[in-house]
ZAGU-437909 format. One record per residue (C-alpha): residue number from 0; residue in one letter; y negated, x, z. Coordinates in nm, 4 decimals. Layout:
<sites>
+------+--------+----------+----------+----------+
! miro ! drennu !       py !       px !       pz !
+------+--------+----------+----------+----------+
!  NUM !      a !        Y !        X !        Z !
...
+------+--------+----------+----------+----------+
</sites>
This chain:
<sites>
+------+--------+----------+----------+----------+
! miro ! drennu !       py !       px !       pz !
+------+--------+----------+----------+----------+
!    0 !      m !   4.5255 !  -3.0107 !  -4.4394 !
!    1 !      s !   4.8796 !  -2.8851 !  -4.3642 !
!    2 !      g !   5.0844 !  -2.9320 !  -4.0514 !
!    3 !      l !   5.1461 !  -2.5229 !  -4.0463 !
!    4 !      a !   4.7312 !  -2.4737 !  -4.1128 !
!    5 !      l !   4.6611 !  -2.6940 !  -3.8210 !
!    6 !      a !   4.9179 !  -2.5823 !  -3.6162 !
!    7 !      l !   4.7735 !  -2.2124 !  -3.7235 !
!    8 !      l !   4.4105 !  -2.3046 !  -3.6306 !
!    9 !      a !   4.5418 !  -2.4694 !  -3.2916 !
!   10 !      a !   4.7295 !  -2.1899 !  -3.1814 !
!   11 !      g !   4.4172 !  -1.9503 !  -3.2449 !
!   12 !      c !   4.1820 !  -2.1585 !  -3.0551 !
!   13 !      t !   4.4139 !  -2.2215 !  -2.7608 !
!   14 !      t !   4.3890 !  -1.9503 !  -2.4005 !
!   15 !      t !   4.5952 !  -1.9440 !  -2.1449 !
!   16 !      p !   4.4676 !  -2.0080 !  -1.7968 !
!   17 !      v !   4.4721 !  -1.6460 !  -1.7287 !
!   18 !      e !   4.2766 !  -1.5319 !  -1.9979 !
!   19 !      r !   3.9877 !  -1.8327 !  -1.9379 !
!   20 !      q !   4.0113 !  -1.6925 !  -1.5588 !
!   21 !      n !   3.9630 !  -1.2833 !  -1.6713 !
!   22 !      d !   3.6975 !  -1.4074 !  -1.9246 !
!   23 !      l !   3.5007 !  -1.5580 !  -1.6635 !
!   24 !      s !   3.5465 !  -1.2800 !  -1.4185 !
!   25 !      a !   3.3745 !  -1.0462 !  -1.6869 !
!   26 !      q !   3.1183 !  -1.3215 !  -1.7404 !
!   27 !      a !   3.0296 !  -1.2529 !  -1.3689 !
!   28 !      r !   3.0758 !  -0.9079 !  -1.3508 !
!   29 !      s !   2.8393 !  -0.8443 !  -1.6257 !
!   30 !      h !   2.5732 !  -1.1057 !  -1.4507 !
!   31 !      e !   2.5768 !  -0.9444 !  -1.1231 !
!   32 !      a !   2.5088 !  -0.5897 !  -1.3422 !
!   33 !      y !   2.2423 !  -0.7240 !  -1.5022 !
!   34 !      v !   2.0774 !  -0.9037 !  -1.1325 !
!   35 !      a !   2.1497 !  -0.5626 !  -0.9783 !
!   36 !      a !   1.9368 !  -0.3748 !  -1.2262 !
!   37 !      a !   1.6964 !  -0.5867 !  -1.2852 !
!   38 !      p !   1.3578 !  -0.4719 !  -1.1402 !
!   39 !      k !   1.3005 !  -0.6130 !  -0.7607 !
!   40 !      a !   0.9557 !  -0.7530 !  -0.6742 !
!   41 !      a !   0.7770 !  -0.5719 !  -0.4351 !
!   42 !      a !   0.7179 !  -0.7295 !  -0.0991 !
!   43 !      p !   0.4407 !  -0.8622 !  -0.0312 !
!   44 !      a !   0.1964 !  -0.6442 !   0.1803 !
!   45 !      r !   0.1266 !  -0.7363 !   0.5069 !
!   46 !      y !  -0.2256 !  -0.8578 !   0.5460 !
!   47 !      r !  -0.4834 !  -0.6315 !   0.7017 !
!   48 !      l !  -0.8258 !  -0.7753 !   0.8286 !
!   49 !      q !  -1.1472 !  -0.7226 !   0.6130 !
!   50 !      v !  -1.4933 !  -0.7157 !   0.6371 !
!   51 !      g !  -1.6569 !  -1.0693 !   0.6620 !
!   52 !      d !  -1.2889 !  -1.2624 !   0.7768 !
!   53 !      v !  -1.3800 !  -1.4936 !   1.0348 !
!   54 !      l !  -1.0955 !  -1.5138 !   1.3474 !
!   55 !      d !  -1.0121 !  -1.7858 !   1.5960 !
!   56 !      l !  -0.8804 !  -1.5826 !   1.9276 !
!   57 !      r !  -0.6817 !  -1.7926 !   2.0910 !
!   58 !      f !  -0.5843 !  -1.6999 !   2.4832 !
!   59 !      r !  -0.2782 !  -1.8565 !   2.5615 !
!   60 !      r !  -0.3584 !  -1.8927 !   2.9616 !
!   61 !      t !  -0.7396 !  -1.8328 !   2.9652 !
!   62 !      d !  -0.8987 !  -2.1322 !   2.7397 !
!   63 !      e !  -1.2703 !  -1.9914 !   2.8558 !
!   64 !      v !  -1.2225 !  -1.6421 !   2.6911 !
!   65 !      n !  -1.1493 !  -1.8451 !   2.3309 !
!   66 !      d !  -1.3762 !  -1.7298 !   2.0862 !
!   67 !      i !  -1.4321 !  -1.7407 !   1.6990 !
!   68 !      a !  -1.5207 !  -1.4156 !   1.5601 !
!   69 !      n !  -1.6973 !  -1.2627 !   1.2571 !
!   70 !      v !  -1.5667 !  -0.9057 !   1.1437 !
!   71 !      r !  -1.9234 !  -0.7235 !   1.0736 !
!   72 !      p !  -1.9653 !  -0.5223 !   0.8308 !
!   73 !      d !  -1.8989 !  -0.2029 !   1.0591 !
!   74 !      g !  -1.5279 !  -0.3414 !   1.0255 !
!   75 !      l !  -1.6122 !  -0.4488 !   1.4308 !
!   76 !      i !  -1.5780 !  -0.7893 !   1.6509 !
!   77 !      s !  -1.7888 !  -0.8635 !   1.9716 !
!   78 !      l !  -1.5603 !  -1.0105 !   2.2655 !
!   79 !      r !  -1.6780 !  -1.1598 !   2.5696 !
!   80 !      w !  -1.6386 !  -0.8971 !   2.9016 !
!   81 !      v !  -1.5191 !  -0.6224 !   2.6803 !
!   82 !      g !  -1.7418 !  -0.5315 !   2.4016 !
!   83 !      e !  -1.6721 !  -0.4156 !   2.0658 !
!   84 !      v !  -1.3125 !  -0.4101 !   1.8694 !
!   85 !      q !  -1.2286 !  -0.2149 !   1.5337 !
!   86 !      a !  -1.0613 !  -0.5368 !   1.3376 !
!   87 !      a !  -1.0993 !  -0.4208 !   0.9601 !
!   88 !      g !  -0.8049 !  -0.2719 !   0.8341 !
!   89 !      l !  -0.5412 !  -0.4353 !   1.1232 !
!   90 !      t !  -0.3135 !  -0.6385 !   1.1017 !
!   91 !      p !  -0.3875 !  -0.9835 !   1.3295 !
!   92 !      a !  -0.0971 !  -0.8797 !   1.5131 !
!   93 !      e !  -0.2445 !  -0.5319 !   1.5725 !
!   94 !      l !  -0.5566 !  -0.6432 !   1.6231 !
!   95 !      a !  -0.3899 !  -0.8951 !   1.9109 !
!   96 !      a !  -0.2599 !  -0.5803 !   2.0436 !
!   97 !      q !  -0.5789 !  -0.4256 !   2.0836 !
!   98 !      i !  -0.7653 !  -0.7219 !   2.2275 !
!   99 !      e !  -0.4563 !  -0.7357 !   2.5009 !
!  100 !      k !  -0.5127 !  -0.3912 !   2.5653 !
!  101 !      r !  -0.9025 !  -0.4132 !   2.6014 !
!  102 !      y !  -0.8878 !  -0.7621 !   2.8393 !
!  103 !      a !  -0.6182 !  -0.6425 !   3.0847 !
!  104 !      e !  -0.8844 !  -0.4661 !   3.2460 !
!  105 !      v !  -1.0100 !  -0.7478 !   3.3164 !
!  106 !      l !  -0.7319 !  -1.0186 !   3.3210 !
!  107 !      t !  -0.3819 !  -1.0477 !   3.4092 !
!  108 !      d !  -0.1295 !  -1.0177 !   3.1881 !
!  109 !      p !  -0.3177 !  -1.1128 !   2.8818 !
!  110 !      k !  -0.1790 !  -1.2604 !   2.5794 !
!  111 !      v !  -0.3972 !  -1.3692 !   2.2577 !
!  112 !      d !  -0.3192 !  -1.5440 !   1.9296 !
!  113 !      v !  -0.5597 !  -1.3909 !   1.5876 !
!  114 !      i !  -0.5467 !  -1.6862 !   1.3303 !
!  115 !      v !  -0.7317 !  -1.6278 !   1.0683 !
!  116 !      r !  -0.9385 !  -1.9125 !   0.9318 !
!  117 !      s !  -1.1771 !  -1.7631 !   0.6512 !
!  118 !      f !  -1.0035 !  -1.4656 !   0.4195 !
!  119 !      q !  -1.1907 !  -1.2813 !   0.2107 !
!  120 !      p !  -1.0594 !  -1.1956 !  -0.1424 !
!  121 !      s !  -0.8111 !  -0.8700 !  -0.1323 !
!  122 !      r !  -1.0126 !  -0.5612 !  -0.2335 !
!  123 !      i !  -0.8946 !  -0.1819 !  -0.3586 !
!  124 !      y !  -1.1240 !   0.0496 !  -0.4503 !
!  125 !      v !  -1.0908 !   0.3290 !  -0.7441 !
!  126 !      g !  -1.2820 !   0.5949 !  -0.7791 !
!  127 !      g !  -1.3644 !   0.9925 !  -0.8661 !
!  128 !      e !  -1.3096 !   1.0608 !  -1.2959 !
!  129 !      v !  -1.2461 !   0.7161 !  -1.3858 !
!  130 !      a !  -1.5150 !   0.4957 !  -1.6509 !
!  131 !      r !  -1.6232 !   0.2722 !  -1.3942 !
!  132 !      p !  -1.5391 !   0.3284 !  -1.0277 !
!  133 !      g !  -1.5356 !   0.0581 !  -0.7720 !
!  134 !      e !  -1.3945 !  -0.2085 !  -0.5978 !
!  135 !      l !  -1.1825 !  -0.4508 !  -0.7722 !
!  136 !      q !  -0.9956 !  -0.7663 !  -0.6388 !
!  137 !      l !  -0.6283 !  -0.7735 !  -0.5845 !
!  138 !      g !  -0.5165 !  -1.0675 !  -0.7438 !
!  139 !      g !  -0.1256 !  -1.0783 !  -0.7279 !
!  140 !      t !   0.0736 !  -0.7537 !  -0.7560 !
!  141 !      m !  -0.1378 !  -0.4363 !  -0.9081 !
!  142 !      s !   0.0003 !  -0.1108 !  -1.0126 !
!  143 !      a !  -0.2224 !   0.1953 !  -0.9672 !
!  144 !      l !  -0.2130 !   0.2210 !  -1.3258 !
!  145 !      q !  -0.3206 !  -0.1380 !  -1.3563 !
!  146 !      a !  -0.6095 !  -0.0871 !  -1.1465 !
!  147 !      i !  -0.7195 !   0.2503 !  -1.3244 !
!  148 !      v !  -0.7068 !   0.0952 !  -1.6815 !
!  149 !      r !  -0.9084 !  -0.1744 !  -1.5220 !
!  150 !      a !  -1.1617 !   0.1096 !  -1.3816 !
!  151 !      g !  -1.2184 !   0.1691 !  -1.7328 !
!  152 !      d !  -0.8819 !   0.3770 !  -1.7458 !
!  153 !      f !  -0.8995 !   0.8378 !  -1.6593 !
!  154 !      g !  -1.1853 !   1.0508 !  -1.7582 !
!  155 !      p !  -1.1704 !   1.3432 !  -1.9482 !
!  156 !      d !  -1.1748 !   1.5574 !  -1.6643 !
!  157 !      a !  -0.9041 !   1.3245 !  -1.5173 !
!  158 !      r !  -0.6016 !   1.5447 !  -1.3227 !
!  159 !      r !  -0.3223 !   1.2984 !  -1.3833 !
!  160 !      d !  -0.0612 !   1.4928 !  -1.1612 !
!  161 !      s !  -0.2793 !   1.4435 !  -0.8502 !
!  162 !      i !  -0.3559 !   1.1003 !  -0.8121 !
!  163 !      i !  -0.4240 !   1.0017 !  -0.4185 !
!  164 !      v !  -0.3926 !   0.6537 !  -0.2911 !
!  165 !      i !  -0.5346 !   0.6356 !   0.0785 !
!  166 !      r !  -0.3722 !   0.3467 !   0.2840 !
!  167 !      q !  -0.4902 !   0.1719 !   0.5844 !
!  168 !      n !  -0.1845 !   0.1748 !   0.7636 !
!  169 !      g !  -0.3042 !   0.0756 !   1.1324 !
!  170 !      a !  -0.2773 !   0.4341 !   1.2781 !
!  171 !      a !  -0.5904 !   0.6661 !   1.3862 !
!  172 !      e !  -0.5020 !   0.8342 !   1.0271 !
!  173 !      p !  -0.4591 !   0.6620 !   0.6895 !
!  174 !      e !  -0.1871 !   0.7461 !   0.4973 !
!  175 !      y !  -0.2023 !   0.9665 !   0.2302 !
!  176 !      i !  -0.0303 !   0.9287 !  -0.0721 !
!  177 !      l !   0.0208 !   1.1501 !  -0.3822 !
!  178 !      l !   0.1197 !   0.9857 !  -0.7580 !
!  179 !      d !   0.2055 !   1.2227 !  -1.0511 !
!  180 !      f !   0.1419 !   1.0848 !  -1.3483 !
!  181 !      g !   0.1598 !   1.3848 !  -1.5574 !
!  182 !      n !   0.4074 !   1.5347 !  -1.7759 !
!  183 !      s !   0.4601 !   1.8869 !  -1.6816 !
!  184 !      a !   0.8310 !   2.0069 !  -1.6684 !
!  185 !      e !   0.8380 !   2.0403 !  -1.2980 !
!  186 !      s !   0.7291 !   1.7158 !  -1.1252 !
!  187 !      r !   0.4906 !   1.7133 !  -0.8437 !
!  188 !      v !   0.7663 !   1.5216 !  -0.6415 !
!  189 !      a !   1.0139 !   1.7946 !  -0.7261 !
!  190 !      e !   0.7164 !   2.0456 !  -0.5705 !
!  191 !      a !   0.6957 !   1.8750 !  -0.2846 !
!  192 !      r !   1.0766 !   1.8506 !  -0.2102 !
!  193 !      k !   1.0383 !   2.2330 !  -0.1775 !
!  194 !      k !   1.1644 !   2.4228 !   0.0936 !
!  195 !      p !   1.0233 !   2.5980 !   0.3273 !
!  196 !      c !   0.6487 !   2.4904 !   0.4117 !
!  197 !      s !   0.4408 !   2.7519 !   0.2547 !
!  198 !      p !   0.0804 !   2.9026 !   0.1229 !
!  199 !      q !   0.3012 !   2.8609 !  -0.1975 !
!  200 !      n !   0.4571 !   2.4646 !  -0.1489 !
!  201 !      p !   0.1578 !   2.3287 !   0.0759 !
!  202 !      l !   0.2656 !   2.0275 !  -0.0353 !
!  203 !      a !   0.6028 !   2.0431 !   0.1674 !
!  204 !      c !   0.3775 !   2.1362 !   0.4782 !
!  205 !      d !   0.1385 !   1.8138 !   0.5969 !
!  206 !      g !   0.3241 !   1.4927 !   0.5495 !
!  207 !      m !   0.1714 !   1.3819 !   0.2437 !
!  208 !      k !   0.3898 !   1.1484 !   0.0206 !
!  209 !      v !   0.4483 !   1.2293 !  -0.3374 !
!  210 !      l !   0.5680 !   0.9767 !  -0.5614 !
!  211 !      r !   0.6267 !   0.8948 !  -0.9687 !
!  212 !      p !   0.3487 !   0.5911 !  -1.0363 !
!  213 !      e !   0.6792 !   0.3762 !  -1.1596 !
!  214 !      g !   0.7256 !   0.0865 !  -0.9713 !
!  215 !      f !   0.4551 !   0.1932 !  -0.7050 !
!  216 !      v !   0.2214 !  -0.1295 !  -0.5974 !
!  217 !      l !  -0.1383 !  -0.1164 !  -0.4573 !
!  218 !      e !  -0.2349 !  -0.3022 !  -0.0818 !
!  219 !      p !  -0.5615 !  -0.4475 !  -0.0001 !
!  220 !      l !  -0.7633 !  -0.2016 !   0.0985 !
!  221 !      d !  -0.6144 !   0.0946 !  -0.0903 !
!  222 !      v !  -0.7997 !   0.3617 !  -0.2210 !
!  223 !      v !  -0.7327 !   0.5022 !  -0.5484 !
!  224 !      f !  -0.9372 !   0.8723 !  -0.5918 !
!  225 !      v !  -0.8851 !   1.0630 !  -0.9535 !
!  226 !      p !  -0.9577 !   1.3757 !  -0.8920 !
!  227 !      k !  -1.0851 !   1.6285 !  -1.1482 !
!  228 !      t !  -0.8489 !   1.9136 !  -0.9737 !
!  229 !      r !  -0.4626 !   1.9466 !  -0.8586 !
!  230 !      i !  -0.4503 !   1.8854 !  -0.5126 !
!  231 !      a !  -0.1746 !   2.0902 !  -0.3406 !
!  232 !      g !  -0.2012 !   1.8815 !   0.0399 !
!  233 !      v !  -0.4553 !   1.6483 !   0.2360 !
!  234 !      a !  -0.6342 !   1.9083 !   0.4087 !
!  235 !      q !  -0.7641 !   2.0649 !   0.0466 !
!  236 !      f !  -0.7975 !   1.6834 !  -0.0972 !
!  237 !      f !  -1.0637 !   1.6356 !   0.1900 !
!  238 !      e !  -1.2322 !   2.0159 !   0.1888 !
!  239 !      r !  -1.3130 !   1.8943 !  -0.2240 !
!  240 !      y !  -1.3712 !   1.5415 !  -0.2522 !
!  241 !      i !  -1.4702 !   1.4292 !   0.1586 !
!  242 !      n !  -1.8107 !   1.3355 !  -0.0134 !
!  243 !      q !  -1.6972 !   1.1262 !  -0.2224 !
!  244 !      i !  -1.4363 !   0.9140 !  -0.0231 !
!  245 !      v !  -1.5979 !   0.8907 !   0.3270 !
!  246 !      p !  -1.8558 !   0.6065 !   0.1112 !
!  247 !      l !  -1.5638 !   0.4209 !   0.0016 !
!  248 !      w !  -1.3563 !   0.3593 !   0.3075 !
!  249 !      r !  -1.7101 !   0.2614 !   0.4748 !
!  250 !      n !  -1.7265 !  -0.0051 !   0.2032 !
!  251 !      f !  -1.4399 !  -0.1829 !   0.4061 !
!  252 !      g !  -1.5853 !  -0.1648 !   0.7377 !
!  253 !      l !  -1.3277 !   0.1328 !   0.8144 !
!  254 !      s !  -1.3643 !   0.4386 !   1.0155 !
!  255 !      l !  -1.1551 !   0.7467 !   0.8445 !
!  256 !      t !  -1.0229 !   1.0104 !   1.0413 !
!  257 !      y !  -0.9412 !   1.3213 !   0.8004 !
!  258 !      l !  -0.8397 !   1.7058 !   0.8746 !
!  259 !      v !  -1.0448 !   1.9703 !   0.8860 !
!  260 !      s !  -0.7831 !   2.2624 !   0.9126 !
!  261 !      r !  -0.4769 !   2.3494 !   0.7271 !
!  262 !      d !  -0.2796 !   2.3815 !   1.0461 !
!  263 !      r !  -0.3992 !   2.0003 !   1.1295 !
!  264 !      t !  -0.5597 !   2.0971 !   1.4934 !
!  265 !      s !  -0.8828 !   1.9984 !   1.4144 !
!  266 !      i !  -0.9353 !   1.6434 !   1.2961 !
!  267 !      t !  -1.3002 !   1.4547 !   1.2575 !
!  268 !      t !  -1.3783 !   1.0923 !   1.2594 !
!  269 !      v !  -1.5984 !   0.9057 !   1.0417 !
!  270 !      a !  -1.7611 !   0.5898 !   1.1737 !
!  271 !      p !  -1.8733 !   0.3007 !   0.9206 !
+------+--------+----------+----------+----------+
</sites>
């Protein structure tokens, strides 16, 4: 190869330090954009106690009331001196707070640690218009659609824009979430955001979350219910499906507080 050709080749392959730095900066920006756009893993759900869990209750200053408790089929545990306490559906920290509240009647400033010695498999329940309604083990991350598919997929009468997830959140009343799998021109999410609350727009009235299913991850003890009618709110949901929902909730040893009037002034609690 001639000297001229070698010189031209060398000139074509040479980059200045400034050009090299600009190239590296562009690559870094591209990588940052990719990372920012990549789907984020869902944060792990806090563990909620289930029927069959074995708990170690350790009092910090009163060893004589330390105990081992089994979460019974009705969701309760039995405690020395103070009787029964609801455990199923609570996190260990929430249960510790309840135990401390009960023991405050007989001890001075009780402090307790709740340690789960034996875990049951995490479970969810899929009911309503699916081919095989029933309990599923929640192994790893599972979306609502994956749960429905594992339950045999949507039935022919399923109302896909009104899938309801009932989620235990440690409060007296669980959380109600409507997932819109439909393809209507106006999504239920947009419908729920309309203001003001009115008989024509009940989704804006009772605090039910309305979400698209993309990225929605199930948590232990969730109940996924596929109705056959369009759902316009929590009260209407229970008016139509309470007889199907209560047995599902009882399977987890949970009491269920639900609305029986649209003005949220009347509630009923069903124990396991």
